[in-house]
C-alpha positions as CSV (number, residue, x, y, z in Angstrom):
1,M,-10.6,-18.6,10.5
2,S,-7.7,-17.4,8.2
3,A,-8.2,-15.3,5.1
4,A,-7.1,-16.9,1.5
5,P,-3.7,-16.0,0.5
6,P,-4.8,-12.5,-1.7
7,S,-2.0,-12.8,-4.6
8,T,-4.2,-14.4,-6.8
9,S,-7.8,-15.8,-7.5
10,P,-9.2,-19.3,-7.9
11,S,-9.8,-19.8,-11.5
12,T,-13.3,-21.0,-11.1
13,P,-15.9,-17.9,-10.2
14,P,-18.6,-18.4,-7.3
15,L,-20.9,-16.0,-9.0
16,S,-21.6,-14.5,-12.9
17,G,-19.8,-11.3,-13.0
18,L,-16.7,-11.9,-11.6
19,Q,-13.3,-13.0,-13.1
20,P,-10.0,-13.8,-11.3
21,L,-7.2,-11.5,-10.5
22,G,-4.3,-11.4,-12.0
23,P,-0.8,-10.0,-10.8
24,I,-0.3,-6.5,-10.6
25,L,3.2,-6.0,-12.8
26,I,4.5,-2.1,-11.9
27,G,7.3,-2.5,-15.1
28,D,8.7,0.7,-15.6
29,G,6.3,2.6,-13.0
30,M,8.6,3.0,-9.8
31,L,11.7,4.4,-11.9
32,R,8.8,6.8,-13.3
33,L,7.3,7.9,-9.8
34,H,10.9,8.0,-8.9
35,H,12.2,11.1,-11.4
36,A,8.8,12.1,-10.7
37,L,9.6,12.7,-6.9
38,L,13.2,14.1,-7.9
39,D,11.3,16.7,-10.5
40,L,9.2,18.0,-7.3
41,L,11.9,18.4,-4.8
42,A,13.8,20.2,-7.2
43,A,11.2,22.6,-7.6
44,L,10.7,22.6,-3.6
45,S,12.0,26.1,-2.0
46,P,13.8,26.1,1.4
47,G,10.7,27.0,3.5
48,D,8.9,24.0,1.6
49,W,11.1,21.5,3.3
50,Q,10.3,22.1,6.5
51,R,6.2,22.1,6.2
52,P,4.4,19.4,8.1
53,T,3.0,16.2,6.5
54,A,0.0,14.0,7.3
55,A,2.5,11.7,8.7
56,A,3.1,13.9,11.8
57,P,5.1,14.6,13.0
58,W,7.5,14.5,10.2
59,T,8.0,17.5,7.8
60,V,8.2,17.4,4.3
61,K,12.0,16.9,4.7
62,D,11.8,14.0,7.2
63,V,9.4,12.8,4.6
64,V,12.1,12.4,1.9
65,A,14.8,11.1,4.7
66,H,12.4,8.2,5.1
67,L,12.2,7.6,1.3
68,L,15.7,7.2,1.1
69,D,15.7,4.8,4.2
70,T,13.3,2.7,2.5
71,D,15.6,2.6,-0.4
72,I,19.0,1.9,1.3
73,R,17.4,-0.5,3.7
74,R,16.1,-2.3,0.5
75,L,19.5,-2.7,-1.3
76,S,21.6,-3.2,1.7
77,A,19.3,-6.2,2.9
78,Q,18.3,-7.7,-0.5
79,R,21.2,-6.6,-2.6
80,D,24.3,-6.6,-0.3
81,R,23.4,-9.3,2.5
82,Q,23.4,-6.9,5.5
83,P,21.7,-7.9,8.1
84,A,19.3,-5.4,10.0
85,P,19.7,-4.3,13.4
86,P,18.3,-6.5,15.8
87,P,15.1,-5.8,17.4
88,A,15.2,-5.8,21.4
89,Q,12.8,-8.2,21.6
90,P,12.0,-11.0,19.9
91,I,9.3,-10.3,16.7
92,E,6.3,-12.8,17.8
93,S,3.5,-11.0,16.7
94,Y,2.9,-8.2,13.6
95,A,2.2,-5.7,16.4
96,A,5.7,-6.6,17.1
97,L,6.7,-6.1,13.8
98,V,5.2,-2.7,13.1
99,D,7.3,-1.3,16.2
100,Y,10.3,-2.7,15.1
101,L,9.9,-1.2,11.6
102,N,8.6,2.4,13.6
103,W,11.9,2.1,15.6
104,L,14.0,1.6,12.7
105,N,12.4,4.4,10.7
106,A,12.8,6.8,13.9
107,Q,16.5,6.0,13.9
108,W,17.0,7.1,10.3
109,V,15.0,10.2,10.7
110,A,16.3,11.9,12.8
111,A,19.8,11.0,12.3
112,A,18.8,12.3,9.0
113,R,18.3,16.0,10.0
114,H,21.6,16.3,10.2
115,I,21.8,15.8,6.5
116,S,21.2,18.5,3.8
117,P,18.1,18.8,1.1
118,R,20.9,19.2,-1.3
119,L,22.7,15.9,-0.3
120,L,19.0,14.4,0.5
121,V,18.7,14.4,-3.4
122,E,22.0,13.8,-4.7
123,F,22.0,9.9,-2.3
124,L,18.1,9.7,-3.9
125,A,19.3,9.9,-7.5
126,I,21.6,7.1,-6.8
127,T,19.8,4.7,-4.7
128,G,16.5,5.0,-6.9
129,P,17.9,4.1,-10.1
130,A,19.7,1.0,-8.4
131,L,16.7,0.0,-6.9
132,H,14.7,-0.5,-9.8
133,A,17.2,-2.3,-11.0
134,L,17.4,-4.5,-8.3
135,L,13.7,-5.4,-8.9
136,S,13.3,-5.8,-12.1
137,E,16.0,-8.1,-12.1
138,I,14.0,-10.9,-10.3
139,D,11.2,-13.4,-11.9
140,P,8.1,-11.3,-10.7
141,Y,6.2,-14.9,-9.6
142,A,9.3,-16.0,-7.7
143,P,9.1,-15.9,-3.6
144,A,9.6,-12.2,-2.3
145,R,12.0,-11.6,0.3
146,V,9.9,-10.4,3.0
147,A,6.2,-11.1,2.6
148,V,3.3,-8.6,2.3
149,S,2.2,-9.1,5.9
150,W,-0.8,-6.8,5.9
151,A,-2.6,-8.5,3.3
152,G,-2.0,-11.4,5.7
153,E,0.5,-13.4,3.6
154,T,3.2,-15.4,5.2
155,T,5.0,-15.7,1.7
156,S,4.1,-13.5,-1.3
157,A,5.0,-13.6,-4.9
158,H,7.8,-11.0,-6.0
159,W,5.4,-8.9,-8.3
160,F,2.8,-8.5,-4.6
161,D,6.4,-7.3,-3.0
162,M,6.9,-4.9,-5.7
163,A,3.4,-3.2,-6.1
164,R,3.5,-3.0,-2.2
165,E,7.1,-0.9,-2.5
166,Y,5.3,1.1,-5.0
167,T,2.2,2.3,-2.9
168,E,4.7,3.0,-0.4
169,K,6.6,5.5,-2.2
170,W,3.6,6.4,-4.1
171,H,1.5,7.4,-0.9
172,H,4.6,9.3,0.9
173,Q,5.1,11.3,-2.3
174,Q,1.7,12.3,-2.2
175,H,2.3,13.8,1.8
176,I,5.0,15.5,0.3
177,R,3.0,16.9,-2.2
178,E,0.0,17.9,-0.4
179,A,2.9,20.1,2.3
180,A,4.2,21.5,-0.4
181,G,0.7,22.6,-2.7
182,A,1.9,20.3,-5.8
183,P,-0.2,18.5,-7.9
184,L,-1.1,14.9,-6.7
185,L,-0.5,12.1,-8.6
186,D,-4.2,10.9,-9.1
187,G,-3.8,9.6,-12.7
188,P,-5.2,6.5,-13.7
189,E,-1.5,5.4,-14.6
190,W,-0.3,6.1,-11.0
191,L,-3.0,5.8,-8.8
192,G,-4.9,2.6,-10.7
193,P,-1.6,0.1,-9.4
194,V,-2.1,1.1,-6.1
195,L,-5.9,1.1,-5.0
196,A,-5.4,-2.4,-7.1
197,T,-2.5,-3.7,-5.1
198,F,-4.5,-2.0,-1.6
199,L,-7.5,-3.7,-1.9
200,R,-5.8,-7.2,-2.2
201,G,-5.9,-7.4,1.9
202,L,-9.8,-7.6,1.4
203,P,-10.0,-10.9,2.4
204,H,-7.6,-10.5,5.4
205,A,-9.4,-7.2,6.4
206,Y,-12.8,-9.8,6.7
207,R,-11.2,-13.0,8.1
208,A,-12.9,-12.4,11.4
209,A,-15.9,-11.2,9.9
210,P,-18.9,-14.1,10.4
211,A,-20.9,-15.2,7.0
212,A,-22.8,-17.8,5.4
213,P,-21.4,-19.4,2.3
214,G,-21.6,-17.5,-0.9
215,T,-22.1,-14.1,1.1
216,A,-20.8,-11.4,-1.2
217,V,-19.3,-7.9,-0.8
218,V,-18.8,-5.9,-3.5
219,V,-16.3,-2.5,-3.0
220,E,-16.6,-0.4,-5.6
221,I,-13.9,3.0,-6.4
222,P,-15.8,5.2,-9.1
223,G,-13.5,6.4,-12.1
224,P,-10.4,5.9,-14.6
225,A,-8.2,4.7,-11.8
226,G,-10.9,2.2,-9.3
227,G,-12.7,-0.4,-10.7
228,Q,-14.4,-3.6,-8.9
229,W,-13.6,-5.8,-6.2
230,T,-15.6,-8.8,-4.6
231,I,-14.7,-10.7,-1.9
232,V,-16.8,-14.0,-1.4
233,H,-17.4,-16.2,1.5
234,D,-16.7,-20.3,0.4
235,G,-18.2,-21.5,4.2
236,D,-14.5,-21.6,5.5
237,V,-12.4,-18.2,4.0
238,W,-13.3,-15.0,1.9
239,Q,-11.8,-15.2,-1.6
240,L,-10.8,-11.9,-3.4
241,W,-12.5,-11.8,-7.6
242,G,-12.3,-9.1,-9.7
243,G,-15.7,-7.3,-10.7
244,A,-19.2,-7.2,-9.4
245,P,-21.9,-10.2,-9.5
246,A,-25.7,-8.7,-10.5
247,Q,-26.4,-8.7,-6.4
248,A,-24.6,-8.3,-3.4
249,D,-25.1,-9.0,0.3
250,A,-23.5,-5.6,0.7
251,W,-22.1,-2.8,-2.0
252,L,-19.7,-0.5,-0.6
253,R,-18.9,2.4,-3.1
254,L,-16.1,5.0,-2.4
255,D,-14.6,7.5,-4.3
256,A,-10.6,7.3,-5.1
257,D,-9.1,10.4,-2.9
258,S,-11.3,8.8,0.0
259,A,-10.1,5.4,-0.2
260,W,-6.2,5.7,-0.5
261,R,-6.7,7.9,2.1
262,L,-8.6,5.7,4.1
263,L,-6.3,2.8,3.7
264,T,-3.3,4.4,4.6
265,K,-4.8,5.7,7.8
266,G,-5.2,9.5,6.3
267,L,-8.9,9.6,6.4
268,A,-10.6,8.5,10.1
269,P,-13.5,5.4,9.6
270,A,-15.9,7.4,11.2
271,D,-15.0,10.1,8.3
272,A,-14.9,7.3,5.8
273,M,-18.0,6.2,6.6
274,A,-19.4,10.0,6.1
275,R,-18.5,9.4,2.6
276,L,-19.0,6.0,1.4
277,H,-22.5,4.8,0.0
278,V,-23.2,1.4,1.4
279,T,-26.7,-0.6,-0.2
280,G,-27.5,-3.5,1.7
281,E,-26.0,-5.2,5.2
282,R,-24.4,-2.5,6.5
283,E,-22.2,-4.5,9.4
284,L,-20.6,-5.6,6.9
285,A,-19.0,-2.5,5.6
286,Q,-17.5,-2.0,9.0
287,P,-14.3,-4.5,8.0
288,F,-13.7,-2.3,5.0
289,L,-13.5,0.7,7.3
290,D,-11.1,-0.4,9.7
291,M,-8.9,-1.9,6.6
292,V,-5.5,-0.5,6.4
293,S,-3.1,-1.5,3.3
294,I,0.3,-0.7,5.2
295,M,2.2,-1.6,8.1
296,A,0.4,0.4,10.9
């Protein structure tokens, strides 16, 4: 059984209270996020750069270097058509793709330890606006250069890939902020698009969960950055919708802070379960607890 592509919903909701999901258009959100990062880095003390982060074993400086790498890698490949280093083995599975990306990440971070914090920031000041310009000039509905694999897609619309890029940069900036004791970017204008993007992976997360036709699972994240998302089994695959029906086979409620941490492997499923309020069939909560919305 395979999951339906999560980029858009079918046009006719199967239950009252549900709505089709439209695209997540980031707009200038990535550029605003970039400027917030530069302001944050300008305020760091020399000692802050060596603080450990939740992305262990990376320090703050390592995470900053990784953010620079994501800019350079995409600009080089997508704008300048520079081929990436070939993998040692053919990439024939999702796990192999993750291993290859981890290898690329580790290579860069190790090499970047020779780069000063000042120079990292100067490089970011160049690459951030260049990346925003590149991504913004592409038709949001055109096919993306790379599919959003963690959502189970083999082809994606550009808007979904751009939203995924935003979530990558957002959650790593949170790692830096937490390590340095700086305020998190958790207002709805920042976190709302992140959660909306992450939860597009719900059908893929539930792809192996057996269910009768019409089975509905609601994921609710309270607060201004959250919302309600519902997956309904149509007898073949799970389909994703916005909103919630009057009744569901399982209703899962998790606070926004715990949700983004769970979906980026910053909160263990067992710890998330202690914070999750479940109404209905508890076994239908497990695929959500095991869900990961990053390449990991």
